[in-house]
C-alpha positions as CSV (number, residue, x, y, z in Angstrom):
1,M,130.6,85.7,98.0
2,H,131.1,86.6,101.6
3,E,128.0,87.7,103.7
4,S,129.6,91.2,104.3
5,N,130.1,91.8,100.6
6,I,126.5,90.7,99.9
7,E,125.2,93.1,102.4
8,K,127.2,96.0,101.1
9,I,126.1,95.4,97.5
10,A,122.5,95.0,98.5
11,V,122.4,98.1,100.8
12,K,124.2,100.3,98.2
13,T,121.7,99.3,95.6
14,A,118.7,100.0,97.9
15,V,120.1,103.4,98.9
16,V,120.6,104.4,95.2
17,T,117.0,103.4,94.3
18,I,115.6,105.3,97.4
19,I,117.3,108.5,96.2
20,L,116.2,108.1,92.6
21,N,112.6,107.3,93.8
22,L,112.4,110.4,96.0
23,L,113.6,112.6,93.1
24,L,111.2,110.9,90.6
25,T,108.3,111.2,93.1
26,V,108.8,115.0,93.4
27,F,109.3,115.4,89.6
28,K,106.2,113.4,88.7
29,F,104.0,115.1,91.3
30,I,105.0,118.6,90.0
31,A,104.5,117.5,86.4
32,G,101.2,116.0,87.1
33,F,100.0,119.1,88.9
34,L,101.2,121.6,86.4
35,G,100.3,119.3,83.4
36,H,96.7,118.7,84.6
37,S,97.2,114.9,84.8
38,L,95.5,113.0,87.6
39,A,97.2,109.8,86.2
40,M,100.6,111.3,86.7
41,I,99.8,112.4,90.2
42,S,98.7,108.8,91.0
43,D,101.9,107.6,89.4
44,A,103.9,109.9,91.7
45,I,102.2,108.3,94.7
46,H,103.1,104.8,93.3
47,S,106.8,105.9,93.2
48,A,106.5,107.1,96.8
49,S,105.4,103.6,97.8
50,D,108.5,102.2,96.3
51,V,110.6,104.2,98.8
52,F,108.7,102.4,101.6
53,S,109.2,99.0,99.9
54,T,113.0,99.6,99.6
55,V,113.2,100.5,103.3
56,I,111.7,97.1,104.0
57,V,114.4,95.5,101.8
58,I,117.2,97.2,103.7
59,I,115.7,96.1,107.0
60,G,115.4,92.5,105.8
61,I,118.9,92.3,104.3
62,K,120.4,93.9,107.5
63,I,118.7,91.4,109.8
64,S,119.4,88.4,107.5
65,A,123.2,89.4,107.4
66,K,123.5,89.2,111.2
67,A,125.7,86.4,112.5
68,A,124.2,83.4,114.2
69,D,123.4,83.8,117.9
70,K,122.0,81.9,120.8
71,D,118.4,82.2,119.7
72,H,119.2,81.7,116.0
73,E,122.0,79.2,115.8
74,F,121.5,78.6,112.1
75,G,121.6,82.3,111.2
76,H,119.0,84.9,110.2
77,E,118.8,84.4,106.4
78,R,115.1,83.6,106.4
79,Y,114.3,87.2,107.5
80,E,115.1,88.2,103.9
81,C,112.3,85.8,102.8
82,V,110.0,87.6,105.2
83,A,110.9,90.9,103.5
84,A,110.3,89.4,100.1
85,I,106.9,88.1,101.2
86,L,105.9,91.6,102.5
87,L,107.0,93.2,99.2
88,A,105.1,90.5,97.3
89,V,102.0,91.4,99.2
90,L,102.6,95.1,98.7
91,L,103.1,94.5,95.0
92,F,99.9,92.4,94.8
93,A,97.9,95.2,96.5
94,T,99.4,97.8,94.1
95,G,98.4,95.7,91.1
96,C,94.8,95.2,92.5
97,G,94.5,99.0,93.1
98,I,95.6,99.8,89.6
99,G,93.2,97.2,88.1
100,Y,90.3,98.3,90.3
101,S,90.7,101.9,89.4
102,G,90.6,101.1,85.7
103,I,87.6,98.9,86.0
104,V,85.6,101.5,88.1
105,K,86.4,104.3,85.6
106,I,85.1,102.1,82.7
107,V,82.0,101.1,84.6
108,D,80.9,104.6,85.9
109,G,82.1,106.3,82.7
110,S,84.2,108.9,84.7
111,Y,87.0,108.6,82.1
112,K,84.9,110.6,79.7
113,T,85.1,113.7,81.9
114,A,88.8,113.4,82.7
115,I,90.9,116.6,82.4
116,R,92.9,116.7,79.2
117,P,96.6,116.7,80.1
118,D,99.4,118.5,78.3
119,Y,102.9,117.7,77.0
120,L,104.5,118.2,80.4
121,A,102.6,115.2,81.8
122,M,103.5,113.2,78.8
123,S,107.2,114.0,79.1
124,A,107.1,113.1,82.8
125,A,105.7,109.7,81.9
126,I,108.4,109.0,79.4
127,V,111.1,110.0,81.8
128,S,109.5,107.8,84.5
129,I,109.5,104.8,82.2
130,V,113.1,105.2,81.3
131,V,114.3,105.8,84.9
132,K,112.2,103.0,86.4
133,E,113.2,100.5,83.8
134,G,116.8,101.4,84.4
135,M,116.3,100.9,88.2
136,F,114.7,97.5,87.5
137,W,117.8,96.2,85.6
138,Y,120.2,97.8,88.1
139,T,118.4,96.1,91.1
140,Y,117.8,92.9,89.3
141,A,121.5,92.6,88.4
142,A,122.4,93.1,92.1
143,A,119.8,90.5,93.1
144,K,121.3,87.9,90.8
145,K,124.8,88.7,92.0
146,T,123.8,88.4,95.7
147,N,121.1,85.7,95.2
148,S,118.8,88.0,97.2
149,G,115.1,87.3,97.0
150,A,114.2,90.6,98.6
151,L,116.2,92.6,96.1
152,K,114.5,90.6,93.3
153,A,111.1,91.5,94.7
154,D,112.2,95.2,94.9
155,A,113.4,95.1,91.3
156,W,110.0,93.8,90.2
157,H,108.4,96.6,92.2
158,H,110.4,99.1,90.1
159,R,109.2,97.3,87.0
160,S,105.6,97.6,88.2
161,D,106.1,101.4,88.5
162,A,107.6,101.5,85.0
163,L,104.5,99.6,83.7
164,S,102.3,102.0,85.7
165,S,104.0,104.9,83.9
166,V,103.4,103.1,80.5
167,G,99.7,103.0,81.5
168,S,99.9,106.7,82.4
169,L,101.6,107.5,79.1
170,I,98.9,105.6,77.1
171,G,96.2,107.3,79.1
172,I,97.8,110.8,78.7
173,V,98.3,110.3,74.9
174,G,94.8,108.8,74.6
175,A,93.2,111.7,76.4
176,M,95.2,114.2,74.3
177,C,93.9,112.4,71.2
178,G,90.3,112.1,72.5
179,V,90.4,108.5,73.5
180,P,90.7,108.6,77.4
181,V,89.3,105.0,77.8
182,L,92.8,103.7,76.7
183,D,94.1,104.7,80.2
184,C,91.6,102.3,81.8
185,V,92.3,99.4,79.5
186,A,96.0,99.8,80.0
187,A,95.6,99.8,83.7
188,I,93.8,96.4,83.7
189,V,96.5,94.8,81.6
190,I,99.2,96.2,83.8
191,C,97.4,94.9,86.8
192,L,97.5,91.4,85.5
193,L,101.3,91.7,84.8
194,I,102.0,93.0,88.3
195,L,99.8,90.3,89.9
196,K,101.8,87.6,88.2
197,A,105.1,89.0,89.3
198,A,103.8,89.3,92.9
199,V,102.7,85.6,92.9
200,D,106.0,84.4,91.5
201,I,108.0,86.3,94.1
202,F,105.7,85.0,96.9
203,I,106.1,81.4,95.8
204,D,109.9,81.7,95.6
205,A,110.1,83.2,99.1
206,V,107.8,80.5,100.6
207,N,109.9,77.8,99.0
208,K,113.0,79.2,100.6
209,M,111.3,79.1,104.0
210,T,110.0,75.5,103.8
211,D,113.2,73.6,103.2
212,K,112.6,73.1,99.5
213,A,115.5,71.3,97.8
214,C,117.6,73.4,95.4
215,D,117.4,72.8,91.7
216,A,118.5,69.5,90.1
217,E,121.3,71.1,88.2
218,T,123.0,72.3,91.4
219,E,122.5,69.0,93.1
220,N,124.0,67.1,90.2
221,A,127.0,69.5,90.1
222,I,127.7,69.0,93.8
223,R,127.4,65.2,93.4
224,Q,129.8,65.1,90.5
225,F,132.3,67.3,92.4
226,V,132.1,65.0,95.5
227,E,132.6,61.9,93.4
228,T,136.0,63.3,92.1
229,C,137.3,64.0,95.7
230,E,140.2,61.8,96.7
231,G,139.2,58.9,98.9
232,V,135.4,59.0,98.0
233,K,134.4,55.7,96.8
234,N,130.7,56.5,96.3
235,V,128.0,59.2,97.1
236,D,125.5,57.2,99.0
237,S,123.1,60.1,99.7
238,L,122.9,63.8,98.9
239,M,120.1,66.1,100.2
240,T,119.8,69.9,100.0
241,R,117.5,72.5,101.5
242,L,117.1,76.2,100.8
243,F,117.6,78.4,103.8
244,G,116.8,82.0,102.7
245,N,119.3,82.7,99.8
246,R,121.7,80.0,101.0
247,I,121.9,76.2,100.7
248,Y,122.5,73.5,103.3
249,V,123.9,70.2,102.1
250,V,123.7,66.8,103.9
251,L,126.0,64.2,102.4
252,E,126.7,60.5,103.0
253,I,129.8,59.3,101.4
254,A,131.4,55.8,101.3
255,C,135.2,55.4,102.0
256,D,137.4,52.3,102.3
257,E,136.4,50.4,105.4
258,N,140.0,49.7,106.3
259,L,140.8,53.4,106.8
260,I,141.6,54.6,110.3
261,L,139.3,57.2,111.9
262,K,141.6,60.2,111.2
263,E,141.9,59.3,107.5
264,S,138.1,59.1,107.1
265,H,137.8,62.4,109.0
266,D,140.3,64.1,106.7
267,I,138.4,62.9,103.6
268,A,135.1,64.1,105.0
269,E,136.7,67.5,105.9
270,A,138.2,67.9,102.4
271,V,134.7,67.2,100.9
272,H,133.2,69.7,103.4
273,E,135.6,72.5,102.5
274,G,135.6,71.7,98.8
275,V,131.9,72.0,98.4
276,E,131.7,75.2,100.3
277,K,134.6,76.7,98.3
278,N,133.3,75.6,94.9
279,F,129.6,76.4,95.5
280,P,129.3,79.9,97.0
281,P,125.6,79.7,97.8
282,V,126.3,76.7,100.1
283,K,126.4,77.9,103.7
284,H,127.1,74.5,105.4
285,V,127.8,70.9,104.6
286,T,127.2,67.9,106.9
287,V,129.2,64.9,105.8
288,H,128.6,61.3,107.2
289,V,131.1,58.6,106.3
290,N,129.9,55.0,105.6
291,P,132.3,52.0,105.2
292,Y,132.8,50.8,101.7
293,K,133.8,47.2,101.0
294,E,135.7,46.3,97.9
295,T,133.3,43.4,97.4
296,E,130.5,46.0,96.9
297,E,132.4,47.4,93.9
298,K,132.8,44.0,92.4
299,E,129.1,43.3,92.8
300,E,128.2,46.6,91.2
301,E,130.4,45.8,88.2
302,E,128.8,42.3,87.9
303,T,125.3,43.8,88.0
304,A,126.3,46.3,85.4
305,D,127.5,43.5,83.1
């Protein structure tokens, strides 16, 4: 997929989620205030933080989509990883805040004096769960389509808000039934789920910034493709590295030693273009040609026998 199309999909997704989050924030705050639910008001604040996180996503995607320049000759893709790391930190802090609040309420017993909410707050929690879970799948689908780590992180931020609303719902129903401590217990469980998502996103972003090789399945697929290219006698070496959401490939191929320079160059160029065409995440391929002697092929066959 072309960089401009990736940017359009990502920005469109982010703008849609910003609008939905703003509407949801206002709705939950009014429902929490009129429904006498402190949990729902806190949930509204959580939704407001999602607006901020999505703005970070848009900035990261916009910068990463910029063409290479004099100061960044390999492009700006890693800025998206920076955005993903910032979101992971924000998500981690959100999880810690939810867990801390639940633990404090259990320890000091303040949950016992919580104001009993009504059906308006409960309805708002249900609406929030449905909308935020829908936003998660919508954003996650766009993240998979564009291979965007920042969008993936934002999707999980939406899921964290849905989980937070689940906790609010449990707490509201528990308070209505005379068991307000359920709100605190749910908050701690939700905290652990959010922290795991934050750590996973952080590790993924760091791997993409430290030249980690792509997965073995992709490397094997590239190797098998190159081996079928006309004129390639052998793949002597194949190395990959992640650069943001893109892949760089360094290849050493063996061609007939009797070929003239232009013929070897044409084979290398065909391999270069073929890999980039058949593997969209690949941004650039470097191909080095080694001489291949027919005697090497005979020695390999004898060794195999």
